[in-house]
C-alpha positions as CSV (number, residue, x, y, z in Angstrom):
1,X,81.8,97.2,153.2
2,X,84.3,95.9,150.6
3,X,86.7,93.1,151.5
4,X,89.7,95.3,151.8
5,X,88.0,97.6,154.3
6,X,86.7,94.5,156.2
7,X,90.2,93.1,156.5
8,X,91.6,96.5,157.6
9,X,88.8,96.7,160.2
10,X,89.7,93.2,161.5
11,X,93.4,94.1,161.7
12,X,92.5,97.3,163.7
13,X,90.4,95.3,166.1
14,X,92.6,92.3,166.6
15,X,96.1,93.8,166.1
16,X,97.4,90.7,164.4
17,X,95.2,88.6,162.1
18,X,95.6,85.1,160.7
19,X,94.1,83.6,157.5
20,X,91.6,81.8,159.7
21,X,90.3,85.1,161.1
22,X,89.6,86.4,157.6
23,X,87.9,83.2,156.5
24,X,85.7,83.3,159.6
25,X,84.6,86.8,158.4
26,X,83.5,85.3,155.1
27,X,86.5,86.5,153.1
28,X,88.7,84.1,151.1
29,X,92.3,84.1,152.5
30,X,93.8,85.1,149.1
31,X,92.7,88.7,149.9
32,X,95.0,88.7,152.8
33,X,97.9,87.7,150.6
34,X,97.1,90.4,148.0
35,X,97.0,93.1,150.6
36,X,100.4,91.9,151.9
37,X,101.9,91.8,148.4
38,X,100.7,95.4,147.8
39,X,102.3,96.5,151.1
40,X,99.0,97.4,152.8
41,X,99.7,94.7,155.4
42,X,103.0,93.6,157.1
43,X,103.7,89.9,157.7
44,X,104.9,89.7,161.3
45,X,105.4,86.0,161.3
46,X,104.4,82.9,159.3
47,X,100.6,83.2,158.8
48,X,100.4,86.4,160.9
49,X,99.6,89.8,159.4
50,X,99.1,93.4,160.8
51,X,98.5,96.9,159.5
52,X,101.9,98.3,158.4
53,X,101.9,101.2,160.9
54,X,100.2,99.5,163.8
55,X,102.8,97.5,165.6
56,X,104.5,99.8,168.1
57,X,105.1,97.7,171.2
58,X,108.5,96.3,172.2
59,X,106.5,93.2,173.3
60,X,105.3,92.5,169.7
61,X,106.8,89.0,169.9
62,X,104.6,88.3,172.9
63,X,101.6,89.2,170.7
64,X,102.8,86.9,167.9
65,X,103.3,83.9,170.3
66,X,99.8,84.6,171.9
67,X,98.2,84.4,168.4
68,X,100.0,81.2,167.6
69,X,99.5,79.5,171.0
70,X,96.4,81.2,172.6
71,X,96.3,78.8,175.6
72,X,100.0,79.4,176.6
73,X,100.9,81.8,179.4
74,X,104.0,84.0,179.2
75,X,106.3,83.0,182.1
76,X,109.8,83.2,183.7
77,X,112.2,85.6,181.9
78,X,109.6,86.9,179.5
79,X,107.2,87.6,182.3
80,X,109.9,89.3,184.3
81,X,110.7,91.5,181.2
82,X,107.1,92.3,180.7
83,X,106.7,93.4,184.3
84,X,110.0,95.3,184.2
85,X,111.5,93.2,187.0
86,X,114.8,92.1,185.5
87,X,117.9,93.3,183.8
88,X,118.1,90.0,181.9
89,X,117.2,90.0,178.2
90,X,116.0,86.7,176.9
91,X,116.4,85.9,173.2
92,X,113.4,83.5,173.5
93,X,109.8,83.9,174.6
94,X,109.2,81.8,177.6
95,X,105.8,80.2,177.7
96,X,104.0,77.8,180.0
97,X,101.7,75.1,178.8
98,X,99.7,72.6,180.8
99,X,101.0,69.1,181.4
100,X,99.8,66.7,178.6
101,X,99.1,69.5,176.1
102,X,100.6,69.6,172.6
103,X,104.0,71.4,172.6
104,X,104.1,74.1,169.9
105,X,107.0,74.2,167.4
106,X,107.8,77.0,165.1
107,X,111.0,78.8,164.1
108,X,110.1,82.4,164.9
109,X,109.8,83.9,167.4
110,X,112.0,81.4,169.2
111,X,110.3,80.0,172.3
112,X,111.2,78.1,175.4
113,X,108.4,75.9,176.8
114,X,107.9,74.8,180.4
115,X,105.1,72.6,181.7
116,X,102.9,73.1,184.7
117,X,100.3,70.9,186.5
118,X,96.7,72.1,186.4
119,X,96.7,74.2,189.6
120,X,100.1,75.8,189.0
121,X,99.2,76.5,185.4
122,X,96.0,78.3,186.2
123,X,97.2,80.3,189.2
124,X,98.2,84.0,188.8
125,X,97.2,84.4,185.1
126,X,96.7,88.0,184.1
127,X,95.5,89.1,180.7
128,X,97.1,92.1,179.1
129,X,96.6,93.8,175.7
130,X,99.8,93.9,173.6
131,X,99.2,95.7,170.3
132,X,95.5,94.9,170.8
133,X,96.2,91.2,171.1
134,X,95.1,89.5,174.4
135,X,98.3,88.1,176.0
136,X,98.2,85.9,179.1
137,X,101.1,86.7,181.5
138,X,101.8,85.4,185.0
139,X,101.5,87.9,187.8
140,X,104.7,89.2,189.4
141,X,104.3,87.0,192.5
142,X,103.7,83.9,190.5
143,X,106.6,84.7,188.2
144,X,108.9,85.1,191.2
145,X,107.8,81.7,192.6
146,X,108.3,80.1,189.1
147,X,111.8,81.6,188.9
148,X,112.7,79.7,192.2
149,X,111.0,76.6,190.9
150,X,113.1,76.7,187.6
151,X,116.2,78.1,189.2
152,X,118.3,75.3,187.7
153,X,117.2,76.5,184.2
154,X,117.4,80.3,184.7
155,X,119.8,80.6,187.6
156,X,119.3,81.4,191.3
157,X,120.8,84.9,190.8
158,X,117.8,85.7,188.4
159,X,115.3,84.3,190.9
160,X,116.8,86.5,193.7
161,X,116.9,89.6,191.5
162,X,113.2,89.0,190.6
163,X,112.3,88.7,194.2
164,X,114.2,91.9,195.2
165,X,112.8,93.9,192.3
166,X,109.2,92.7,192.9
167,X,109.5,93.7,196.6
168,X,111.3,97.0,195.9
169,X,108.7,98.1,193.3
170,X,105.8,96.9,195.4
171,X,104.4,94.8,192.6
172,X,103.5,92.0,195.0
173,X,102.6,91.8,198.7
174,X,104.2,89.3,201.1
175,X,100.9,87.4,201.2
176,X,100.8,87.1,197.4
177,X,104.5,85.9,197.3
178,X,103.8,83.3,200.0
179,X,100.6,82.1,198.2
180,X,102.5,81.8,194.9
181,X,105.4,80.0,196.6
182,X,102.9,77.4,198.0
183,X,101.2,76.9,194.7
184,X,104.5,76.5,192.9
185,X,105.7,74.2,195.7
186,X,108.8,76.2,196.6
187,X,107.7,77.7,200.0
188,X,110.6,76.0,201.8
189,X,113.1,77.2,199.2
190,X,111.8,80.8,199.3
191,X,111.2,81.0,203.1
192,X,114.7,82.3,204.1
193,X,114.7,84.9,201.3
194,X,111.1,86.1,202.1
195,X,112.0,86.3,205.8
196,X,115.1,88.3,205.0
197,X,112.8,91.0,203.3
198,X,110.8,91.7,206.4
């Protein structure tokens, strides 16, 4: 298989590719740049390339961020948008990283970073494919609990809307919401609102 075909095959499989992915396949990274200059590939971000006609999802920025920061988890407003649980539109991609880990910095897409302890970071993580890129996103229940935890950052109104929408759309059970509230250490804050639902 020639190098061009091999790069196209990689892009089909992975959705978004980096120069590192091409080098791991035994192809010099210059070939990636040549295909981009010829218009065979689209640059979706610095060092991120895709087949020109392949990116269809509204959540393509989530895929870009997942490629750049594979250990991060999409959270808060971005997770609410992903699960269709809010009317809010965030200009930034909200991601969670573990306490003590390196904080990513890049211009595009713009990101908002929050930190979690080990247990809270690893709880409720779901993996979804966005344009064939694996993206980690918190579950609806965990996202609601996090919204209450970070209500000073995103607003209590957003946290309440997320709870109402999650309950109305049956995307989480009462048990799941309670468990997430305990892990995120907001059970006392959420208790009156959860009790009002039943």
